Every structure is written in C-alpha cells, then in structure tokens.
FIBA-554403 format. One record per residue: residue number from 1; residue in one letter; x, y, z of N, C-alpha, C in turn. Coordinates in steps of 0.001 Angstrom, whole numbers. Layout:
@resi:NUM	resn:A	n_c1:X	n_c2:Y	n_c3:Z	ca_c1:X	ca_c2:Y	ca_c3:Z	c_c1:X	c_c2:Y	c_c3:Z
...
//
This chain:
@resi:1	resn:M	n_c1:-80537	n_c2:3989	n_c3:-19424	ca_c1:-81241	ca_c2:3720	ca_c3:-20659	c_c1:-82723	c_c2:3578	c_c3:-20359
@resi:2	resn:K	n_c1:-83531	n_c2:4152	n_c3:-21238	ca_c1:-84971	ca_c2:4063	ca_c3:-21040	c_c1:-85661	c_c2:3913	c_c3:-22388
@resi:3	resn:L	n_c1:-86969	n_c2:3714	n_c3:-22333	ca_c1:-87772	ca_c2:3642	ca_c3:-23547	c_c1:-88262	c_c2:5040	c_c3:-23887
@resi:4	resn:N	n_c1:-88146	n_c2:5394	n_c3:-25151	ca_c1:-88604	ca_c2:6698	ca_c3:-25608	c_c1:-90041	c_c2:6563	c_c3:-26119
@resi:5	resn:P	n_c1:-91012	n_c2:7192	n_c3:-25452	ca_c1:-92411	ca_c2:7054	ca_c3:-25865	c_c1:-92720	c_c2:7679	c_c3:-27222
@resi:6	resn:N	n_c1:-91791	n_c2:8467	n_c3:-27760	ca_c1:-91992	ca_c2:9099	ca_c3:-29072	c_c1:-91267	c_c2:8378	c_c3:-30194
@resi:7	resn:K	n_c1:-90707	n_c2:7200	n_c3:-29874	ca_c1:-89892	ca_c2:6450	ca_c3:-30836	c_c1:-90517	c_c2:5074	c_c3:-31060
@resi:8	resn:I	n_c1:-90716	n_c2:4710	n_c3:-32330	ca_c1:-91327	ca_c2:3429	ca_c3:-32688	c_c1:-90500	c_c2:2783	c_c3:-33790
@resi:9	resn:L	n_c1:-90399	n_c2:1459	n_c3:-33742	ca_c1:-89646	ca_c2:701	ca_c3:-34739	c_c1:-90603	c_c2:-201	c_c3:-35504
@resi:10	resn:L	n_c1:-90648	n_c2:-32	n_c3:-36834	ca_c1:-91452	ca_c2:-867	ca_c3:-37720	c_c1:-90518	c_c2:-1844	c_c3:-38411
@resi:11	resn:I	n_c1:-90828	n_c2:-3136	n_c3:-38320	ca_c1:-89963	ca_c2:-4154	ca_c3:-38922	c_c1:-90790	c_c2:-4948	c_c3:-39926
@resi:12	resn:D	n_c1:-90511	n_c2:-4723	n_c3:-41212	ca_c1:-91291	ca_c2:-5354	ca_c3:-42273	c_c1:-90464	c_c2:-5344	c_c3:-43548
@resi:13	resn:D	n_c1:-90396	n_c2:-6471	n_c3:-44237	ca_c1:-89599	ca_c2:-6547	ca_c3:-45461	c_c1:-90330	c_c2:-5997	c_c3:-46682
@resi:14	resn:D	n_c1:-91602	n_c2:-5693	n_c3:-46562	ca_c1:-92387	ca_c2:-5153	ca_c3:-47672	c_c1:-92321	c_c2:-3626	c_c3:-47635
@resi:15	resn:A	n_c1:-91627	n_c2:-3046	n_c3:-48602	ca_c1:-91404	ca_c2:-1600	ca_c3:-48621	c_c1:-92707	c_c2:-818	c_c3:-48717
@resi:16	resn:I	n_c1:-93665	n_c2:-1319	n_c3:-49469	ca_c1:-94941	ca_c2:-608	ca_c3:-49611	c_c1:-95691	c_c2:-613	c_c3:-48279
@resi:17	resn:S	n_c1:-95767	n_c2:-1775	n_c3:-47638	ca_c1:-96406	ca_c2:-1851	ca_c3:-46320	c_c1:-95716	c_c2:-933	c_c3:-45329
@resi:18	resn:S	n_c1:-94395	n_c2:-917	n_c3:-45354	ca_c1:-93645	ca_c2:-60	ca_c3:-44429	c_c1:-93972	c_c2:1407	c_c3:-44635
@resi:19	resn:S	n_c1:-94057	n_c2:1827	n_c3:-45896	ca_c1:-94384	ca_c2:3230	ca_c3:-46187	c_c1:-95783	c_c2:3582	c_c3:-45703
@resi:20	resn:I	n_c1:-96736	n_c2:2703	n_c3:-45979	ca_c1:-98117	ca_c2:2932	ca_c3:-45538	c_c1:-98185	c_c2:2962	c_c3:-44016
@resi:21	resn:N	n_c1:-97523	n_c2:1990	n_c3:-43372	ca_c1:-97551	ca_c2:1930	ca_c3:-41914	c_c1:-96862	c_c2:3136	c_c3:-41281
@resi:22	resn:K	n_c1:-95760	n_c2:3581	n_c3:-41881	ca_c1:-95082	ca_c2:4769	ca_c3:-41360	c_c1:-96004	c_c2:5980	c_c3:-41451
@resi:23	resn:F	n_c1:-96693	n_c2:6139	n_c3:-42581	ca_c1:-97632	ca_c2:7247	ca_c3:-42738	c_c1:-98745	c_c2:7166	c_c3:-41697
@resi:24	resn:T	n_c1:-99290	n_c2:5957	n_c3:-41504	ca_c1:-100386	ca_c2:5766	ca_c3:-40545	c_c1:-99931	c_c2:6090	c_c3:-39126
@resi:25	resn:V	n_c1:-98789	n_c2:5551	n_c3:-38736	ca_c1:-98254	ca_c2:5806	ca_c3:-37384	c_c1:-97958	c_c2:7296	c_c3:-37209
@resi:26	resn:S	n_c1:-97348	n_c2:7921	n_c3:-38202	ca_c1:-97014	ca_c2:9343	ca_c3:-38124	c_c1:-98262	c_c2:10211	c_c3:-38040
@resi:27	resn:S	n_c1:-99332	n_c2:9777	n_c3:-38701	ca_c1:-100566	ca_c2:10569	ca_c3:-38723	c_c1:-101229	c_c2:10693	c_c3:-37355
@resi:28	resn:T	n_c1:-100837	n_c2:9853	n_c3:-36402	ca_c1:-101390	ca_c2:9965	ca_c3:-35050	c_c1:-100811	c_c2:11163	c_c3:-34314
@resi:29	resn:G	n_c1:-99643	n_c2:11635	n_c3:-34751	ca_c1:-98979	ca_c2:12744	ca_c3:-34080	c_c1:-98331	c_c2:12347	c_c3:-32762
@resi:30	resn:L	n_c1:-98263	n_c2:11058	n_c3:-32478	ca_c1:-97737	ca_c2:10581	ca_c3:-31194	c_c1:-96247	c_c2:10243	c_c3:-31237
@resi:31	resn:F	n_c1:-95702	n_c2:10073	n_c3:-32432	ca_c1:-94323	ca_c2:9602	ca_c3:-32564	c_c1:-93512	c_c2:10552	c_c3:-33422
@resi:32	resn:N	n_c1:-92408	n_c2:11054	n_c3:-32859	ca_c1:-91517	ca_c2:11947	ca_c3:-33595	c_c1:-90478	c_c2:11172	c_c3:-34391
@resi:33	resn:D	n_c1:-90253	n_c2:9930	n_c3:-33981	ca_c1:-89186	ca_c2:9134	ca_c3:-34586	c_c1:-89752	c_c2:7768	c_c3:-34985
@resi:34	resn:V	n_c1:-90064	n_c2:7618	n_c3:-36276	ca_c1:-90596	ca_c2:6358	ca_c3:-36809	c_c1:-89482	c_c2:5721	c_c3:-37631
@resi:35	resn:I	n_c1:-88928	n_c2:4633	n_c3:-37107	ca_c1:-87778	ca_c2:3971	ca_c3:-37726	c_c1:-88261	c_c2:2713	c_c3:-38439
@resi:36	resn:I	n_c1:-87780	n_c2:2497	n_c3:-39650	ca_c1:-88146	ca_c2:1309	ca_c3:-40418	c_c1:-86910	c_c2:452	c_c3:-40638
@resi:37	resn:K	n_c1:-87053	n_c2:-840	n_c3:-40375	ca_c1:-86019	ca_c2:-1823	ca_c3:-40700	c_c1:-86688	c_c2:-2927	c_c3:-41501
@resi:38	resn:S	n_c1:-86014	n_c2:-3366	n_c3:-42562	ca_c1:-86648	ca_c2:-4293	ca_c3:-43504	c_c1:-86355	c_c2:-5765	c_c3:-43228
@resi:39	resn:T	n_c1:-85456	n_c2:-6038	n_c3:-42280	ca_c1:-85187	ca_c2:-7435	ca_c3:-41925	c_c1:-85040	c_c2:-7539	c_c3:-40405
@resi:40	resn:G	n_c1:-85199	n_c2:-8747	n_c3:-39912	ca_c1:-84979	ca_c2:-8990	ca_c3:-38497	c_c1:-83541	c_c2:-8698	c_c3:-38103
@resi:41	resn:K	n_c1:-82597	n_c2:-9064	n_c3:-38971	ca_c1:-81180	ca_c2:-8809	ca_c3:-38686	c_c1:-80918	c_c2:-7312	c_c3:-38569
@resi:42	resn:D	n_c1:-81475	n_c2:-6532	n_c3:-39504	ca_c1:-81304	ca_c2:-5077	ca_c3:-39433	c_c1:-81889	c_c2:-4517	c_c3:-38139
@resi:43	resn:A	n_c1:-83038	n_c2:-5038	n_c3:-37734	ca_c1:-83678	ca_c2:-4573	ca_c3:-36501	c_c1:-82816	c_c2:-4911	c_c3:-35285
@resi:44	resn:L	n_c1:-82302	n_c2:-6144	n_c3:-35246	ca_c1:-81427	ca_c2:-6535	ca_c3:-34127	c_c1:-80157	c_c2:-5690	c_c3:-34097
@resi:45	resn:D	n_c1:-79558	n_c2:-5476	n_c3:-35264	ca_c1:-78348	ca_c2:-4645	ca_c3:-35331	c_c1:-78639	c_c2:-3228	c_c3:-34842
@resi:46	resn:F	n_c1:-79779	n_c2:-2692	n_c3:-35242	ca_c1:-80177	ca_c2:-1352	ca_c3:-34806	c_c1:-80311	c_c2:-1309	c_c3:-33283
@resi:47	resn:L	n_c1:-81015	n_c2:-2281	n_c3:-32709	ca_c1:-81215	ca_c2:-2301	ca_c3:-31259	c_c1:-79884	c_c2:-2483	c_c3:-30520
@resi:48	resn:K	n_c1:-79009	n_c2:-3355	n_c3:-31047	ca_c1:-77695	ca_c2:-3549	ca_c3:-30427	c_c1:-76898	c_c2:-2243	c_c3:-30440
@resi:49	resn:E	n_c1:-76949	n_c2:-1533	n_c3:-31556	ca_c1:-76236	ca_c2:-257	ca_c3:-31683	c_c1:-76792	c_c2:778	c_c3:-30695
@resi:50	resn:E	n_c1:-78111	n_c2:844	n_c3:-30591	ca_c1:-78727	ca_c2:1784	ca_c3:-29653	c_c1:-78324	c_c2:1455	c_c3:-28214
@resi:51	resn:I	n_c1:-78297	n_c2:171	n_c3:-27890	ca_c1:-77895	ca_c2:-267	ca_c3:-26551	c_c1:-76430	c_c2:90	c_c3:-26296
@resi:52	resn:S	n_c1:-75563	n_c2:-167	n_c3:-27280	ca_c1:-74133	ca_c2:114	ca_c3:-27089	c_c1:-73878	c_c2:1613	c_c3:-26929
@resi:53	resn:K	n_c1:-74683	n_c2:2447	n_c3:-27587	ca_c1:-74535	ca_c2:3901	ca_c3:-27472	c_c1:-75309	c_c2:4464	c_c3:-26289
@resi:54	resn:R	n_c1:-76038	n_c2:3569	n_c3:-25574	ca_c1:-76858	ca_c2:3976	ca_c3:-24426	c_c1:-77954	c_c2:4955	c_c3:-24837
@resi:55	resn:E	n_c1:-78453	n_c2:4792	n_c3:-26054	ca_c1:-79548	ca_c2:5614	ca_c3:-26561	c_c1:-80876	c_c2:5107	c_c3:-26001
@resi:56	resn:D	n_c1:-81855	n_c2:5997	n_c3:-25950	ca_c1:-83199	ca_c2:5563	ca_c3:-25579	c_c1:-83733	c_c2:4645	c_c3:-26662
@resi:57	resn:L	n_c1:-84432	n_c2:3607	n_c3:-26247	ca_c1:-84943	ca_c2:2600	ca_c3:-27170	c_c1:-86376	c_c2:2902	c_c3:-27572
@resi:58	resn:P	n_c1:-86807	n_c2:2381	n_c3:-28717	ca_c1:-88211	ca_c2:2570	ca_c3:-29113	c_c1:-89143	c_c2:1955	c_c3:-28083
@resi:59	resn:S	n_c1:-90250	n_c2:2632	n_c3:-27829	ca_c1:-91213	ca_c2:2126	ca_c3:-26843	c_c1:-92143	c_c2:1083	c_c3:-27447
@resi:60	resn:I	n_c1:-92226	n_c2:1058	n_c3:-28785	ca_c1:-93101	ca_c2:108	ca_c3:-29478	c_c1:-92346	c_c2:-494	c_c3:-30652
@resi:61	resn:L	n_c1:-92506	n_c2:-1811	n_c3:-30825	ca_c1:-91993	ca_c2:-2498	ca_c3:-31998	c_c1:-93175	c_c2:-3144	c_c3:-32708
@resi:62	resn:L	n_c1:-93388	n_c2:-2765	n_c3:-33954	ca_c1:-94395	ca_c2:-3392	ca_c3:-34818	c_c1:-93646	c_c2:-4371	c_c3:-35711
@resi:63	resn:V	n_c1:-93974	n_c2:-5658	n_c3:-35594	ca_c1:-93184	ca_c2:-6709	ca_c3:-36231	c_c1:-94050	c_c2:-7534	c_c3:-37183
@resi:64	resn:D	n_c1:-93610	n_c2:-7635	n_c3:-38436	ca_c1:-94258	ca_c2:-8518	ca_c3:-39396	c_c1:-93867	c_c2:-9961	c_c3:-39065
@resi:65	resn:I	n_c1:-94680	n_c2:-10910	n_c3:-39489	ca_c1:-94359	ca_c2:-12318	ca_c3:-39221	c_c1:-93409	c_c2:-12876	c_c3:-40272
@resi:66	resn:Y	n_c1:-93742	n_c2:-12714	n_c3:-41534	ca_c1:-92989	ca_c2:-13380	ca_c3:-42593	c_c1:-91943	c_c2:-12453	c_c3:-43189
@resi:67	resn:M	n_c1:-90680	n_c2:-12739	n_c3:-42834	ca_c1:-89545	ca_c2:-11979	ca_c3:-43335	c_c1:-88456	c_c2:-12969	c_c3:-43738
@resi:68	resn:P	n_c1:-87498	n_c2:-12532	n_c3:-44552	ca_c1:-86533	ca_c2:-13480	ca_c3:-45118	c_c1:-85560	c_c2:-14123	c_c3:-44134
@resi:69	resn:D	n_c1:-85110	n_c2:-13421	n_c3:-43116	ca_c1:-84079	ca_c2:-14014	ca_c3:-42258	c_c1:-84648	c_c2:-14655	c_c3:-41001
@resi:70	resn:Y	n_c1:-85439	n_c2:-13933	n_c3:-40247	ca_c1:-86121	ca_c2:-14474	ca_c3:-39079	c_c1:-87603	c_c2:-14196	c_c3:-39250
@resi:71	resn:D	n_c1:-88440	n_c2:-15147	n_c3:-38831	ca_c1:-89845	ca_c2:-14766	ca_c3:-38817	c_c1:-90074	c_c2:-13896	c_c3:-37583
@resi:72	resn:G	n_c1:-91201	n_c2:-13243	n_c3:-37516	ca_c1:-91467	ca_c2:-12304	ca_c3:-36436	c_c1:-91360	c_c2:-12921	c_c3:-35051
@resi:73	resn:F	n_c1:-91787	n_c2:-14169	n_c3:-34915	ca_c1:-91735	ca_c2:-14826	ca_c3:-33608	c_c1:-90291	c_c2:-15128	c_c3:-33197
@resi:74	resn:E	n_c1:-89475	n_c2:-15577	n_c3:-34158	ca_c1:-88055	ca_c2:-15800	ca_c3:-33879	c_c1:-87383	c_c2:-14483	c_c3:-33494
@resi:75	resn:L	n_c1:-87713	n_c2:-13436	n_c3:-34226	ca_c1:-87126	ca_c2:-12128	ca_c3:-33958	c_c1:-87481	c_c2:-11652	c_c3:-32553
@resi:76	resn:I	n_c1:-88717	n_c2:-11818	n_c3:-32159	ca_c1:-89126	ca_c2:-11383	ca_c3:-30825	c_c1:-88379	c_c2:-12176	c_c3:-29751
@resi:77	resn:D	n_c1:-88184	n_c2:-13472	n_c3:-29974	ca_c1:-87384	ca_c2:-14268	ca_c3:-29030	c_c1:-85962	c_c2:-13725	c_c3:-28944
@resi:78	resn:L	n_c1:-85381	n_c2:-13357	n_c3:-30085	ca_c1:-84021	ca_c2:-12815	ca_c3:-30101	c_c1:-83955	c_c2:-11445	c_c3:-29424
@resi:79	resn:I	n_c1:-84983	n_c2:-10642	n_c3:-29606	ca_c1:-85034	ca_c2:-9338	ca_c3:-28937	c_c1:-85144	c_c2:-9535	c_c3:-27426
@resi:80	resn:D	n_c1:-85982	n_c2:-10471	n_c3:-27010	ca_c1:-86096	ca_c2:-10780	ca_c3:-25573	c_c1:-84737	c_c2:-11187	c_c3:-25007
@resi:81	resn:E	n_c1:-84001	n_c2:-12044	n_c3:-25735	ca_c1:-82673	ca_c2:-12481	ca_c3:-25296	c_c1:-81697	c_c2:-11303	c_c3:-25237
@resi:82	resn:L	n_c1:-81759	n_c2:-10435	n_c3:-26241	ca_c1:-80886	ca_c2:-9261	ca_c3:-26280	c_c1:-81104	c_c2:-8388	c_c3:-25051
@resi:83	resn:F	n_c1:-82349	n_c2:-8148	n_c3:-24723	ca_c1:-82655	ca_c2:-7316	ca_c3:-23558	c_c1:-82215	c_c2:-8012	c_c3:-22276
@resi:84	resn:E	n_c1:-82449	n_c2:-9305	n_c3:-22191	ca_c1:-82047	ca_c2:-10057	ca_c3:-21001	c_c1:-80524	c_c2:-10054	c_c3:-20855
@resi:85	resn:D	n_c1:-79811	n_c2:-10305	n_c3:-21949	ca_c1:-78344	ca_c2:-10342	ca_c3:-21918	c_c1:-77737	c_c2:-8996	c_c3:-21519
@resi:86	resn:N	n_c1:-78454	n_c2:-7914	n_c3:-21802	ca_c1:-77955	ca_c2:-6577	ca_c3:-21495	c_c1:-78594	c_c2:-6000	c_c3:-20229
@resi:87	resn:N	n_c1:-79277	n_c2:-6865	n_c3:-19482	ca_c1:-79918	ca_c2:-6468	ca_c3:-18220	c_c1:-80841	c_c2:-5266	c_c3:-18378
@resi:88	resn:I	n_c1:-81586	n_c2:-5259	n_c3:-19478	ca_c1:-82558	ca_c2:-4191	ca_c3:-19720	c_c1:-83908	c_c2:-4697	c_c3:-19254
@resi:89	resn:E	n_c1:-84393	n_c2:-4086	n_c3:-18185	ca_c1:-85640	ca_c2:-4554	ca_c3:-17597	c_c1:-86869	c_c2:-4014	c_c3:-18314
@resi:90	resn:L	n_c1:-86795	n_c2:-2803	n_c3:-18808	ca_c1:-87934	ca_c2:-2225	ca_c3:-19502	c_c1:-88063	c_c2:-2856	c_c3:-20882
@resi:91	resn:Q	n_c1:-89210	n_c2:-3367	n_c3:-21175	ca_c1:-89435	ca_c2:-4001	ca_c3:-22468	c_c1:-90340	c_c2:-3112	c_c3:-23334
@resi:92	resn:P	n_c1:-89985	n_c2:-2940	n_c3:-24603	ca_c1:-90899	ca_c2:-2208	ca_c3:-25479	c_c1:-92179	c_c2:-3021	c_c3:-25680
@resi:93	resn:H	n_c1:-93226	n_c2:-2337	n_c3:-26062	ca_c1:-94468	ca_c2:-3020	ca_c3:-26409	c_c1:-94237	c_c2:-3736	c_c3:-27730
@resi:94	resn:L	n_c1:-94479	n_c2:-5034	n_c3:-27751	ca_c1:-94274	ca_c2:-5843	ca_c3:-28950	c_c1:-95634	c_c2:-6170	c_c3:-29564
@resi:95	resn:I	n_c1:-95796	n_c2:-5735	n_c3:-30810	ca_c1:-97056	ca_c2:-5914	ca_c3:-31518	c_c1:-96770	c_c2:-6559	c_c3:-32868
@resi:96	resn:I	n_c1:-97445	n_c2:-7667	n_c3:-33141	ca_c1:-97354	ca_c2:-8288	ca_c3:-34463	c_c1:-98270	c_c2:-7506	c_c3:-35410
@resi:97	resn:L	n_c1:-97760	n_c2:-7213	n_c3:-36598	ca_c1:-98543	ca_c2:-6555	ca_c3:-37638	c_c1:-98377	c_c2:-7394	c_c3:-38898
@resi:98	resn:S	n_c1:-99430	n_c2:-8130	n_c3:-39258	ca_c1:-99293	ca_c2:-9100	ca_c3:-40336	c_c1:-100604	c_c2:-9245	c_c3:-41103
@resi:99	resn:D	n_c1:-100486	n_c2:-9752	n_c3:-42316	ca_c1:-101681	ca_c2:-10096	ca_c3:-43080	c_c1:-101925	c_c2:-11606	c_c3:-43057
@resi:100	resn:S	n_c1:-101233	n_c2:-12301	n_c3:-42161	ca_c1:-101368	ca_c2:-13757	ca_c3:-42054	c_c1:-102780	c_c2:-14155	c_c3:-41637
@resi:101	resn:K	n_c1:-103256	n_c2:-15206	n_c3:-42271	ca_c1:-104557	ca_c2:-15768	ca_c3:-41918	c_c1:-104403	c_c2:-17201	c_c3:-41408
@resi:102	resn:F	n_c1:-103157	n_c2:-17600	n_c3:-41142	ca_c1:-102876	ca_c2:-18962	ca_c3:-40720	c_c1:-103176	c_c2:-19158	c_c3:-39232
@resi:103	resn:I	n_c1:-103876	n_c2:-20217	n_c3:-38924	ca_c1:-104206	ca_c2:-20558	ca_c3:-37539	c_c1:-102925	c_c2:-20730	c_c3:-36717
@resi:104	resn:K	n_c1:-101889	n_c2:-21328	n_c3:-37323	ca_c1:-100646	ca_c2:-21563	ca_c3:-36588	c_c1:-100027	c_c2:-20252	c_c3:-36103
@resi:105	resn:D	n_c1:-100211	n_c2:-19165	n_c3:-36839	ca_c1:-99673	ca_c2:-17879	ca_c3:-36409	c_c1:-100450	c_c2:-17330	c_c3:-35212
@resi:106	resn:I	n_c1:-101752	n_c2:-17487	n_c3:-35228	ca_c1:-102581	ca_c2:-17063	ca_c3:-34087	c_c1:-102218	c_c2:-17901	c_c3:-32864
@resi:107	resn:E	n_c1:-102035	n_c2:-19189	n_c3:-33065	ca_c1:-101651	ca_c2:-20068	ca_c3:-31946	c_c1:-100287	c_c2:-19680	c_c3:-31391
@resi:108	resn:Q	n_c1:-99343	n_c2:-19363	n_c3:-32284	ca_c1:-98012	ca_c2:-18947	ca_c3:-31831	c_c1:-98100	c_c2:-17626	c_c3:-31067
@resi:109	resn:F	n_c1:-98922	n_c2:-16715	n_c3:-31540	ca_c1:-99145	ca_c2:-15451	ca_c3:-30836	c_c1:-99638	c_c2:-15727	c_c3:-29414
@resi:110	resn:D	n_c1:-100598	n_c2:-16626	n_c3:-29290	ca_c1:-101154	ca_c2:-16971	ca_c3:-27979	c_c1:-100111	c_c2:-17597	c_c3:-27056
@resi:111	resn:K	n_c1:-99081	n_c2:-18229	n_c3:-27618	ca_c1:-98042	ca_c2:-18900	ca_c3:-26829	c_c1:-96859	c_c2:-17987	c_c3:-26497
@resi:112	resn:T	n_c1:-96877	n_c2:-16776	n_c3:-27019	ca_c1:-95741	ca_c2:-15869	ca_c3:-26821	c_c1:-96182	c_c2:-14712	c_c3:-25936
@resi:113	resn:P	n_c1:-95926	n_c2:-14821	n_c3:-24639	ca_c1:-96476	ca_c2:-13842	ca_c3:-23694	c_c1:-95960	c_c2:-12414	c_c3:-23853
@resi:114	resn:T	n_c1:-94790	n_c2:-12233	n_c3:-24453	ca_c1:-94268	ca_c2:-10870	ca_c3:-24579	c_c1:-94939	c_c2:-10092	c_c3:-25705
@resi:115	resn:I	n_c1:-95634	n_c2:-10794	n_c3:-26609	ca_c1:-96353	ca_c2:-10105	ca_c3:-27681	c_c1:-97703	c_c2:-9669	c_c3:-27128
@resi:116	resn:E	n_c1:-97951	n_c2:-8370	n_c3:-27195	ca_c1:-99146	ca_c2:-7822	ca_c3:-26566	c_c1:-100376	c_c2:-7773	c_c3:-27470
@resi:117	resn:H	n_c1:-100153	n_c2:-7743	n_c3:-28766	ca_c1:-101305	ca_c2:-7612	ca_c3:-29657	c_c1:-100955	c_c2:-8146	c_c3:-31041
@resi:118	resn:F	n_c1:-101970	n_c2:-8540	n_c3:-31770	ca_c1:-101827	ca_c2:-9024	ca_c3:-33143	c_c1:-102729	c_c2:-8147	c_c3:-34007
@resi:119	resn:L	n_c1:-102130	n_c2:-7304	n_c3:-34836	ca_c1:-102884	ca_c2:-6421	ca_c3:-35722	c_c1:-102806	c_c2:-6931	c_c3:-37153
@resi:120	resn:K	n_c1:-103879	n_c2:-6738	n_c3:-37879	ca_c1:-103943	ca_c2:-7133	ca_c3:-39283	c_c1:-103560	c_c2:-5961	c_c3:-40176
@resi:121	resn:K	n_c1:-102812	n_c2:-6273	n_c3:-41225	ca_c1:-102534	ca_c2:-5292	ca_c3:-42279	c_c1:-103762	c_c2:-5183	c_c3:-43164
@resi:122	resn:P	n_c1:-104001	n_c2:-4079	n_c3:-43749	ca_c1:-103277	ca_c2:-2821	ca_c3:-43596	c_c1:-103663	c_c2:-2127	c_c3:-42291
@resi:123	resn:L	n_c1:-102689	n_c2:-1499	n_c3:-41681	ca_c1:-102900	ca_c2:-774	ca_c3:-40443	c_c1:-103680	c_c2:501	c_c3:-40729
@resi:124	resn:T	n_c1:-104671	n_c2:763	n_c3:-39901	ca_c1:-105409	ca_c2:2020	ca_c3:-40023	c_c1:-105171	c_c2:2854	c_c3:-38767
@resi:125	resn:K	n_c1:-105313	n_c2:4148	n_c3:-38918	ca_c1:-105107	ca_c2:5055	ca_c3:-37792	c_c1:-106050	c_c2:4710	c_c3:-36644
@resi:126	resn:E	n_c1:-107304	n_c2:4457	n_c3:-36958	ca_c1:-108297	ca_c2:4156	ca_c3:-35922	c_c1:-107940	c_c2:2878	c_c3:-35150
@resi:127	resn:V	n_c1:-107606	n_c2:1818	n_c3:-35869	ca_c1:-107246	ca_c2:555	ca_c3:-35220	c_c1:-105978	c_c2:728	c_c3:-34392
@resi:128	resn:F	n_c1:-105003	n_c2:1432	n_c3:-34933	ca_c1:-103744	ca_c2:1642	ca_c3:-34208	c_c1:-103985	c_c2:2437	c_c3:-32930
@resi:129	resn:E	n_c1:-104723	n_c2:3540	n_c3:-33033	ca_c1:-105001	ca_c2:4348	ca_c3:-31841	c_c1:-105806	c_c2:3559	c_c3:-30813
@resi:130	resn:N	n_c1:-106788	n_c2:2786	n_c3:-31262	ca_c1:-107571	ca_c2:1964	ca_c3:-30330	c_c1:-106698	c_c2:925	c_c3:-29629
@resi:131	resn:T	n_c1:-105750	n_c2:351	n_c3:-30366	ca_c1:-104819	ca_c2:-615	ca_c3:-29770	c_c1:-103947	c_c2:65	c_c3:-28722
@resi:132	resn:L	n_c1:-103452	n_c2:1250	n_c3:-29021	ca_c1:-102625	ca_c2:1973	ca_c3:-28056	c_c1:-103418	c_c2:2289	c_c3:-26793
@resi:133	resn:K	n_c1:-104699	n_c2:2642	n_c3:-26962	ca_c1:-105553	ca_c2:2892	ca_c3:-25797	c_c1:-105785	c_c2:1622	c_c3:-25014
@resi:134	resn:E	n_c1:-106074	n_c2:529	n_c3:-25703	ca_c1:-106311	ca_c2:-761	ca_c3:-25051	c_c1:-105088	c_c2:-1202	c_c3:-24254
@resi:135	resn:L	n_c1:-103912	n_c2:-969	n_c3:-24779	ca_c1:-102675	ca_c2:-1350	ca_c3:-24099	c_c1:-102214	c_c2:-293	c_c3:-23092
@resi:136	resn:K	n_c1:-103023	n_c2:760	n_c3:-22954	ca_c1:-102738	ca_c2:1853	ca_c3:-22019	c_c1:-101416	c_c2:2550	c_c3:-22332
@resi:137	resn:I	n_c1:-101142	n_c2:2661	n_c3:-23619	ca_c1:-99952	ca_c2:3381	ca_c3:-24074	c_c1:-100292	c_c2:4872	c_c3:-24201
@resi:138	resn:I	n_c1:-101547	n_c2:5154	n_c3:-24579	ca_c1:-102011	ca_c2:6549	ca_c3:-24629	c_c1:-103271	c_c2:6656	c_c3:-23794
//
C-alpha cells in the first residue's frame, strides 16, 4: 500500500465549499482523483475501505474544522490511530482548511504535529499551489 500523489481527499460538510475547493484543486492539474466526503465518519469509512482493499491512499487530506460528527482535530487523531493500527507508516499530508478565526483553533493546530498547514477558506489556486511548494509536495 502506498500514497497516490494524484489522489486527494477533501473533508467538509459544506457542499458549496466542497464544490469550490474541488474546482480549485482540480484546476491545478495535479490531481486526477479528487474525492469529497461530507463528514468525518464518511472520511474514516472511506479510508478503512481503501485500506481493506489495499488501495493506494490519498496523498493529501484537506480537513475542515467544524463538522457535525467529529471536528477536524478529532478526525485527524482518529486517522492517525487508523494508520497506526494498520501499521501504515506513510502518512498523507494533513492540511486544515477552515474559515475559523478562533484563537483556540490556531492553538490546537500548533499542538497537533501531524497537521502540516492551516489554510483559510476560500481556497485559491495560488495559495494552494504555494502551500504545496512550501511543503515540497510539488
């Protein structure tokens, strides 16, 4: 099992944001497979299914903070546990994508070492590409 550099998972309960973000990510021409999940549970189920089928996993996860079942930070902890429980050493790039302006969210981001970046909505092609360059993804 490996990470697919052309596969990205967007996790956001806001359908409009998801559509805009999918368009923005697709417009880079870097990803052939842009998957959207609207809840943390759906995202976890998707990842579990991919692991059970031994499919290549998304190389990047864009995660919203405020969702109905798990917040983004809880979800990332659960994803970390899922990978650890399945002995998956390669970790996808975890990026928060949120419109949050709360200090507590920035502080939580700083305390969560597996999250590599915090992007503000709305996502733009320029900001996304610059982030990928900064993280040495492209």
